[in-house]
C-alpha positions in Angstrom: 0.0 0.0 0.0 1.4 3.4 -1.0 1.7 6.4 1.3 -1.3 8.1 -0.3 -3.6 5.2 0.4 -2.3 5.0 4.0 -3.1 8.7 4.5 -6.5 8.3 3.0 -7.2 5.4 5.4 -6.1 7.5 8.3 -8.4 10.4 7.2 -11.3 8.0 6.9 -10.7 6.7 10.4 -11.0 10.3 11.7 -14.6 10.4 10.6 -17.3 8.7 12.6 -17.7 5.2 11.4 -21.0 4.3 9.6 -22.4 0.9 10.1 -23.3 -1.3 7.2 -27.0 -1.2 8.0 -26.9 2.6 8.4 -25.1 2.9 5.1 -27.7 0.7 3.4 -30.5 3.0 4.7 -28.7 5.9 3.1 -28.8 4.2 -0.3 -25.3 2.6 -0.5 -23.6 -0.5 0.9 -19.8 -0.5 1.5 -18.2 -3.3 -0.5 -16.3 -5.8 1.6 -12.7 -6.6 0.5 -12.5 -9.6 -1.7 -11.3 -12.8 0.1 -13.1 -12.4 3.3 -15.0 -15.7 2.7 -11.7 -17.5 2.1 -10.5 -16.0 5.4 -13.6 -17.3 7.2 -13.1 -20.7 5.7 -9.4 -20.8 6.7 -10.2 -19.8 10.3 -13.5 -21.7 10.7 -15.1 -18.4 11.6 -18.8 -17.3 11.2 -20.6 -14.1 10.7 -21.8 -12.3 13.8 -25.0 -10.1 13.4 -26.4 -7.4 15.6 -28.5 -4.3 15.1 -25.5 -2.4 13.7 -24.7 -5.0 11.0 -22.2 -7.8 10.7 -18.6 -8.8 11.6 -16.6 -12.0 11.6 -16.5 -14.1 14.8 -14.1 -16.8 15.6 -14.4 -19.0 18.8 -11.9 -21.4 20.1 -11.7 -23.3 23.4 -8.3 -23.9 24.9 -7.7 -26.7 27.5 -5.0 -24.6 29.2 -4.6 -22.6 31.3 -7.1 -23.7 33.8 -8.7 -21.3 36.3 -7.3 -20.7 39.8 -8.5 -19.4 43.2 -7.7 -15.9 44.4 -8.7 -13.6 47.3 -9.6 -10.0 47.5 -6.5 -9.4 49.5 -4.3 -10.7 46.8 -6.2 -9.0 44.0 -5.8 -5.6 45.7 -2.1 -5.9 45.7 -2.3 -5.6 41.9 -5.5 -3.6 41.6 -6.0 -1.4 44.7 -9.5 -0.2 45.2 -11.0 -3.1 43.2 -14.6 -3.9 44.2 -15.3 -7.2 46.0 -16.8 -8.6 42.7 -13.4 -8.4 41.0 -12.2 -11.4 43.1 -14.7 -13.6 41.4 -13.0 -15.0 38.4 -16.3 -15.6 36.7 -16.5 -11.9 36.2 -13.1 -11.7 34.5 -12.8 -10.8 30.8 -9.4 -10.9 29.2 -8.9 -8.4 26.4 -6.3 -7.9 23.7 -6.6 -5.9 20.5 -4.8 -5.8 17.1 -4.9 -2.4 15.6 -4.1 -0.3 12.5 -1.3 1.5 14.5 0.7 1.0 17.6 0.7 4.6 18.8 -3.1 4.9 19.3 -5.0 8.1 18.6 -8.3 8.9 16.9 -7.0 7.6 13.5 -6.4 4.1 14.8 -8.9 1.2 14.4 -9.0 -1.9 16.6 -9.7 -4.2 13.7 -9.5 -7.4 15.8 -10.8 -7.5 19.3 -9.8 -10.7 21.2 -11.6 -11.7 24.4 -11.3 -14.7 26.7 -12.8 -16.1 29.9 -12.6 -19.3 31.9 -15.3 -21.8 31.0 -15.6 -25.5 31.2 -12.3 -26.0 32.9 -10.4 -24.2 30.2 -10.2 -20.9 28.4 -12.9 -19.8 25.9 -11.5 -17.4 23.3 -13.7 -15.2 21.1 -12.5 -12.8 18.4 -14.4 -10.1 16.6 -13.0 -9.0 13.3 -13.8 -6.0 11.1 -13.9 -7.2 7.5 -13.7 -3.5 6.7 -14.1 -0.2 8.6 -17.9 -0.1 8.2 -18.2 -3.0 10.6 -16.7 -1.1 13.6 -20.2 -0.4 15.1 -21.1 -4.0 15.0 -17.8 -5.1 16.7 -18.0 -2.4 19.4 -21.6 -3.4 20.2 -20.5 -7.1 20.5 -17.7 -6.1 22.9 -20.1 -4.0 25.0 -22.4 -7.0 25.4 -19.6 -9.2 26.6 -18.5 -6.6 29.1 -22.0 -6.5 30.5 -21.7 -10.2 31.1 -18.2 -10.1 32.6 -17.5 -6.6 33.9 -13.9 -7.1 35.2 -11.4 -6.3 32.4 -7.9 -8.0 32.6 -5.3 -6.7 30.2 -1.5 -6.3 29.6 -0.9 -2.6 29.1 -4.6 -2.2 28.5 -5.0 0.9 30.8 -2.5 2.8 28.6 -3.4 1.5 25.2 -6.2 -1.0 24.5 -9.0 0.5 26.7 -8.3 4.2 25.9 -8.3 3.3 22.2 -11.6 1.5 22.5 -13.1 4.3 24.6 -12.1 6.7 21.8 -13.7 4.6 19.1 -17.0 4.3 21.1 -17.0 8.1 21.3 -16.3 8.4 17.6 -19.4 6.3 16.8 -21.6 8.9 18.4 -24.2 6.1 18.9 -22.7 3.5 21.2 -21.7 4.4 24.8 -18.8 2.4 26.2 -19.6 -0.1 28.9 -17.1 1.1 31.6 -15.6 -2.0 33.4 -16.3 -2.3 37.1 -12.6 -3.0 37.6 -9.5 -3.0 35.3 -6.7 -5.3 36.2 -3.6 -4.4 34.2 -0.8 -7.0 34.7 2.0 -4.9 33.0 3.2 -3.0 36.0 3.3 -5.9 38.5 5.0 -7.9 35.7 7.7 -5.3 35.6 8.3 -5.5 39.3 8.5 -9.2 39.3 10.5 -10.0 36.2 12.1 -7.1 34.4 15.3 -7.1 36.4 15.8 -10.7 35.5 14.7 -10.6 31.9 15.3 -7.0 30.8 12.1 -7.3 28.7 8.5 -7.9 29.8 7.0 -8.5 26.4 4.3 -11.1 26.8 6.0 -13.6 24.6 9.2 -13.3 26.6 7.3 -13.8 29.8 5.6 -16.9 28.4 9.0 -18.4 27.6 11.1 -17.4 30.6 8.5 -17.4 33.3 5.9 -19.9 32.2 8.2 -22.2 30.2 6.1 -22.1 27.0 7.7 -20.9 23.8 5.8 -19.8 20.7 7.0 -21.9 17.9 6.0 -19.4 15.2 4.6 -15.9 15.7 4.0 -12.9 13.5 6.0 -9.8 14.3 3.7 -7.3 16.1 5.0 -4.3 14.1 3.9 -6.0 10.8 0.3 -6.5 11.8 -1.1 -3.1 10.8 0.4 -3.5 7.3 -1.0 -7.0 6.9 -4.5 -5.7 7.6 -3.9 -2.7 5.2 -2.8 -5.2 2.5 -6.0 -7.2 3.0 -8.2 -4.0 2.8 -6.5 -3.1 -0.5 -7.4 -6.4 -2.1 -4.5 -8.6 -1.0 -4.8 -12.3 -0.1 -6.4 -12.9 3.3 -4.0 -15.8 4.2 -1.5 -13.6 6.0 -4.2 -12.6 8.5 -4.5 -16.2 9.8 -1.2 -15.9 11.9 -2.6 -12.5 13.2 -5.6 -14.3 14.7 -3.3 -17.0 16.2 -1.0 -14.3 17.6 -4.0 -12.6 19.3 -5.2 -16.0 20.7 -1.7 -16.7 22.1 -1.6 -13.3 23.7 -4.9 -14.0 25.4 -3.8 -17.5 26.5 -0.5 -16.2 27.7 -2.2 -13.4 29.6 -4.4 -15.9 31.5 -1.5 -18.1 32.3 0.5 -15.1 33.5 -2.3 -14.0 35.7 -2.4 -17.5 37.3 1.4 -17.4 38.0 1.3 -13.8 39.3 -1.6 -14.5 41.7 -0.2 -17.7 43.0 3.1 -16.0 43.7 1.5 -13.2 45.7 -0.8 -15.6 47.5 2.0 -17.9 48.6 5.5 -17.3 47.2 7.1 -20.3 48.9 4.5 -22.8 47.6 4.7 -21.2 44.2 8.5 -21.8 44.1 9.5 -18.2 43.8 13.1 -17.3 42.9 15.2 -14.5 44.4 14.1 -12.0 41.7 10.5 -12.8 42.4 10.9 -12.4 46.1 12.4 -9.0 45.5 9.7 -8.0 43.0 6.9 -9.1 45.4 8.6 -7.2 48.2 8.4 -4.0 46.2 4.8 -4.6 45.4 3.9 -5.2 49.0 5.9 -2.2 50.2 4.0 0.0 47.7 0.7 -1.3 49.1 1.7 -0.6 52.7 2.3 -4.3 53.6 5.6 -3.4 55.3 5.9 -6.5 57.5 5.3 -9.0 54.7 7.6 -6.9 52.4 10.4 -7.1 55.0 10.2 -10.8 55.2 10.4 -11.2 51.4 13.3 -8.7 51.1 15.1 -11.0 53.5 14.3 -14.1 51.4 15.5 -12.2 48.3 18.8 -11.2 49.8 19.4 -14.8 50.9 19.0 -15.9 47.3 21.3 -15.4 44.4 20.8 -11.8 43.3 23.3 -9.9 41.1 25.3 -7.5 43.2 23.5 -4.3 42.1 20.1 -5.9 42.7 21.3 -7.3 46.1 22.4 -3.8 47.1 19.1 -2.3 46.2 17.3 -5.0 48.2 19.5 -4.3 51.2 18.8 -0.5 51.0 15.1 -1.3 50.8 15.2 -3.6 53.8 17.2 -1.1 55.8 14.6 1.6 55.0 11.8 -0.6 56.3 13.8 -1.7 59.4 14.5 2.0 60.2 10.8 2.8 59.7 9.9 0.1 62.2 12.5 1.1 64.7 14.9 -1.9 64.2 18.1 0.1 64.0 20.2 -2.9 64.8 19.2 -4.5 61.5 19.3 -1.2 59.6 22.8 -0.2 60.7 24.2 -3.7 60.0 22.8 -3.4 56.4 24.2 0.1 56.0 27.6 -1.0 57.2 27.6 -3.8 54.6 26.9 -1.2 51.9 29.4 1.5 52.8 32.0 0.8 50.2 29.6 -0.1 47.4 29.0 3.3 45.7 26.7 4.8 44.5 24.4 2.8 46.9 26.9 3.5 49.7 26.3 7.2 49.5 22.9 6.7 51.1 24.3 4.1 53.5 27.0 6.5 54.8 24.5 9.3 55.2 22.0 7.1 57.1 24.8 5.9 59.4 26.0 9.4 60.1 22.4 10.4 61.0 22.0 7.4 63.3 25.3 8.0 65.2 24.8 11.7 65.5 21.1 11.9 66.4 20.1 8.5 67.8 23.3 7.0 69.3 24.6 10.4 70.5 28.1 9.8 69.0 28.8 12.7 66.7 32.5 11.9 66.7 31.7 8.4 65.2 29.4 10.1 62.7 32.3 12.4 61.7 34.7 9.5 61.3 32.2 7.8 59.0 31.9 11.0 56.9 35.6 11.2 56.6 35.6 7.5 55.5 32.9 8.4 53.0 34.8 11.3 51.5 37.9 9.1 51.1 35.8 6.4 49.5 34.2 9.0 47.2 37.6 10.0 45.8 38.6 6.4 45.1 35.2 5.7 43.5 35.6 8.7 41.2 39.1 7.5 40.2 37.7 4.1 39.3 34.8 5.7 37.4 32.1 4.2 39.6 30.5 7.7 39.8 29.8 10.2 37.1 30.8 13.9 37.6 27.4 15.0 38.8 27.0 12.1 41.3 30.5 12.9 42.7 30.0 16.6 43.0 26.6 16.3 44.8 27.8 13.6 47.2 31.0 15.5 48.0 29.0 18.6 48.7 26.7 16.8 51.1 29.4 14.8 52.8 31.6 17.9 53.2 28.8 20.0 54.5 27.8 17.4 57.1 31.4 16.8 58.2 32.1 20.6 58.6 29.0 20.9 60.8 30.1 17.9 62.8 33.5 19.4 63.2 31.9 22.5 64.8 29.8 20.3 67.0 32.6 18.2 68.5 35.5 20.7 68.2 35.5 21.5 71.9 35.8 17.9 73.0 38.9 16.9 74.9 39.6 13.9 72.7 41.7 13.5 69.5 41.2 16.5 67.2 38.5 15.7 64.7 40.5 16.4 61.5 43.3 14.1 62.7 40.8 11.4 63.5 39.4 11.3 60.0 42.7 11.0 58.2 44.8 13.0 55.8 43.1 12.0 52.5 39.7 13.0 53.7 41.0 16.2 55.3 41.8 17.4 51.8 38.3 16.7 50.6 36.8 18.6 53.5 38.9 21.6 52.5 37.8 21.2 48.9 34.1 21.1 49.8 34.1 24.2 51.9 
């Protein structure tokens, strides 16, 4: 398809869609792209009909994944504020769309709307397909009817992409009001907490392989899907659309399986066989939801596991923060002492130790010694390029300011002069920072 045809398609999408029945009442009927009957035959799909016209419907039942049990407590770790009804999985409706563009906006059509729900011990998948743009009304009405039956929407990045796009399309019809979900459970952000540090990517296909142990043997590249649909609209063979339907089905199946894994981890990480990364990710989720005691226990489990050094240091800082908040300064100071020489994380550790010894332990001289040690460590870290120029300058200013203040506070003591106690190398840094 040429650039001109693409632009015309975009301009057409900006106008309110006209359903096939409405178009017929106005004296014309949009012509469907050739080959849609072959597509229906290849897929085993049928024609769906409602008051706004027709669209293609494909239904397929998957034996796996099976449903699971959850609780409102676990659900609200992922979807805070969700109503009690959201804990009933019979109300869940998985949603994934394939669209004419990946950036959204008023010129983007969701030409394939994939839905799934647990039924009969497995997963029932249903897909609504627009054979051309005139069938948008029919597809949107069908989706609205499904949402009325199962009002809890479950997506992967659906809060940012799929649902805002669909809501826009409902508004563009000027005749169908969107059915607002009672709750929207988006699994993307908890997936990032749980697995991004280990995998780097939280694309659904990657999570299926590395977390669920199921690899897609063949899959269409997501970025190619809009062009495949445009080619079909312009008269191309419908066959390349078959893998698009399968891709959408696999996304829905993967989403359901990921939900089962995620909820089982949050309900009982030990029973679910969590690894150190998952313990750490769950700790972060629990801490964000105010579950400090549970988070503390899981941070401890994560640290005891095999985490990379940088992640292990971040876990220790988080655990020290919680311990401080709960008044357990014995644990907090031991963790900060472990982190002293590991910059840049050690910057915060040194500062917390200085605060503790000055204000809580009543040992300002010890606090000053730690600041002197910190300044010396700072110089070594800069030479080894562990810190960039900005990090070094900011930390040196803070350490130097605190040490100068401590010097004034303990200068009248009868003990060893403060600047002698902190050592020659750090004395030079104190002078630099003033």
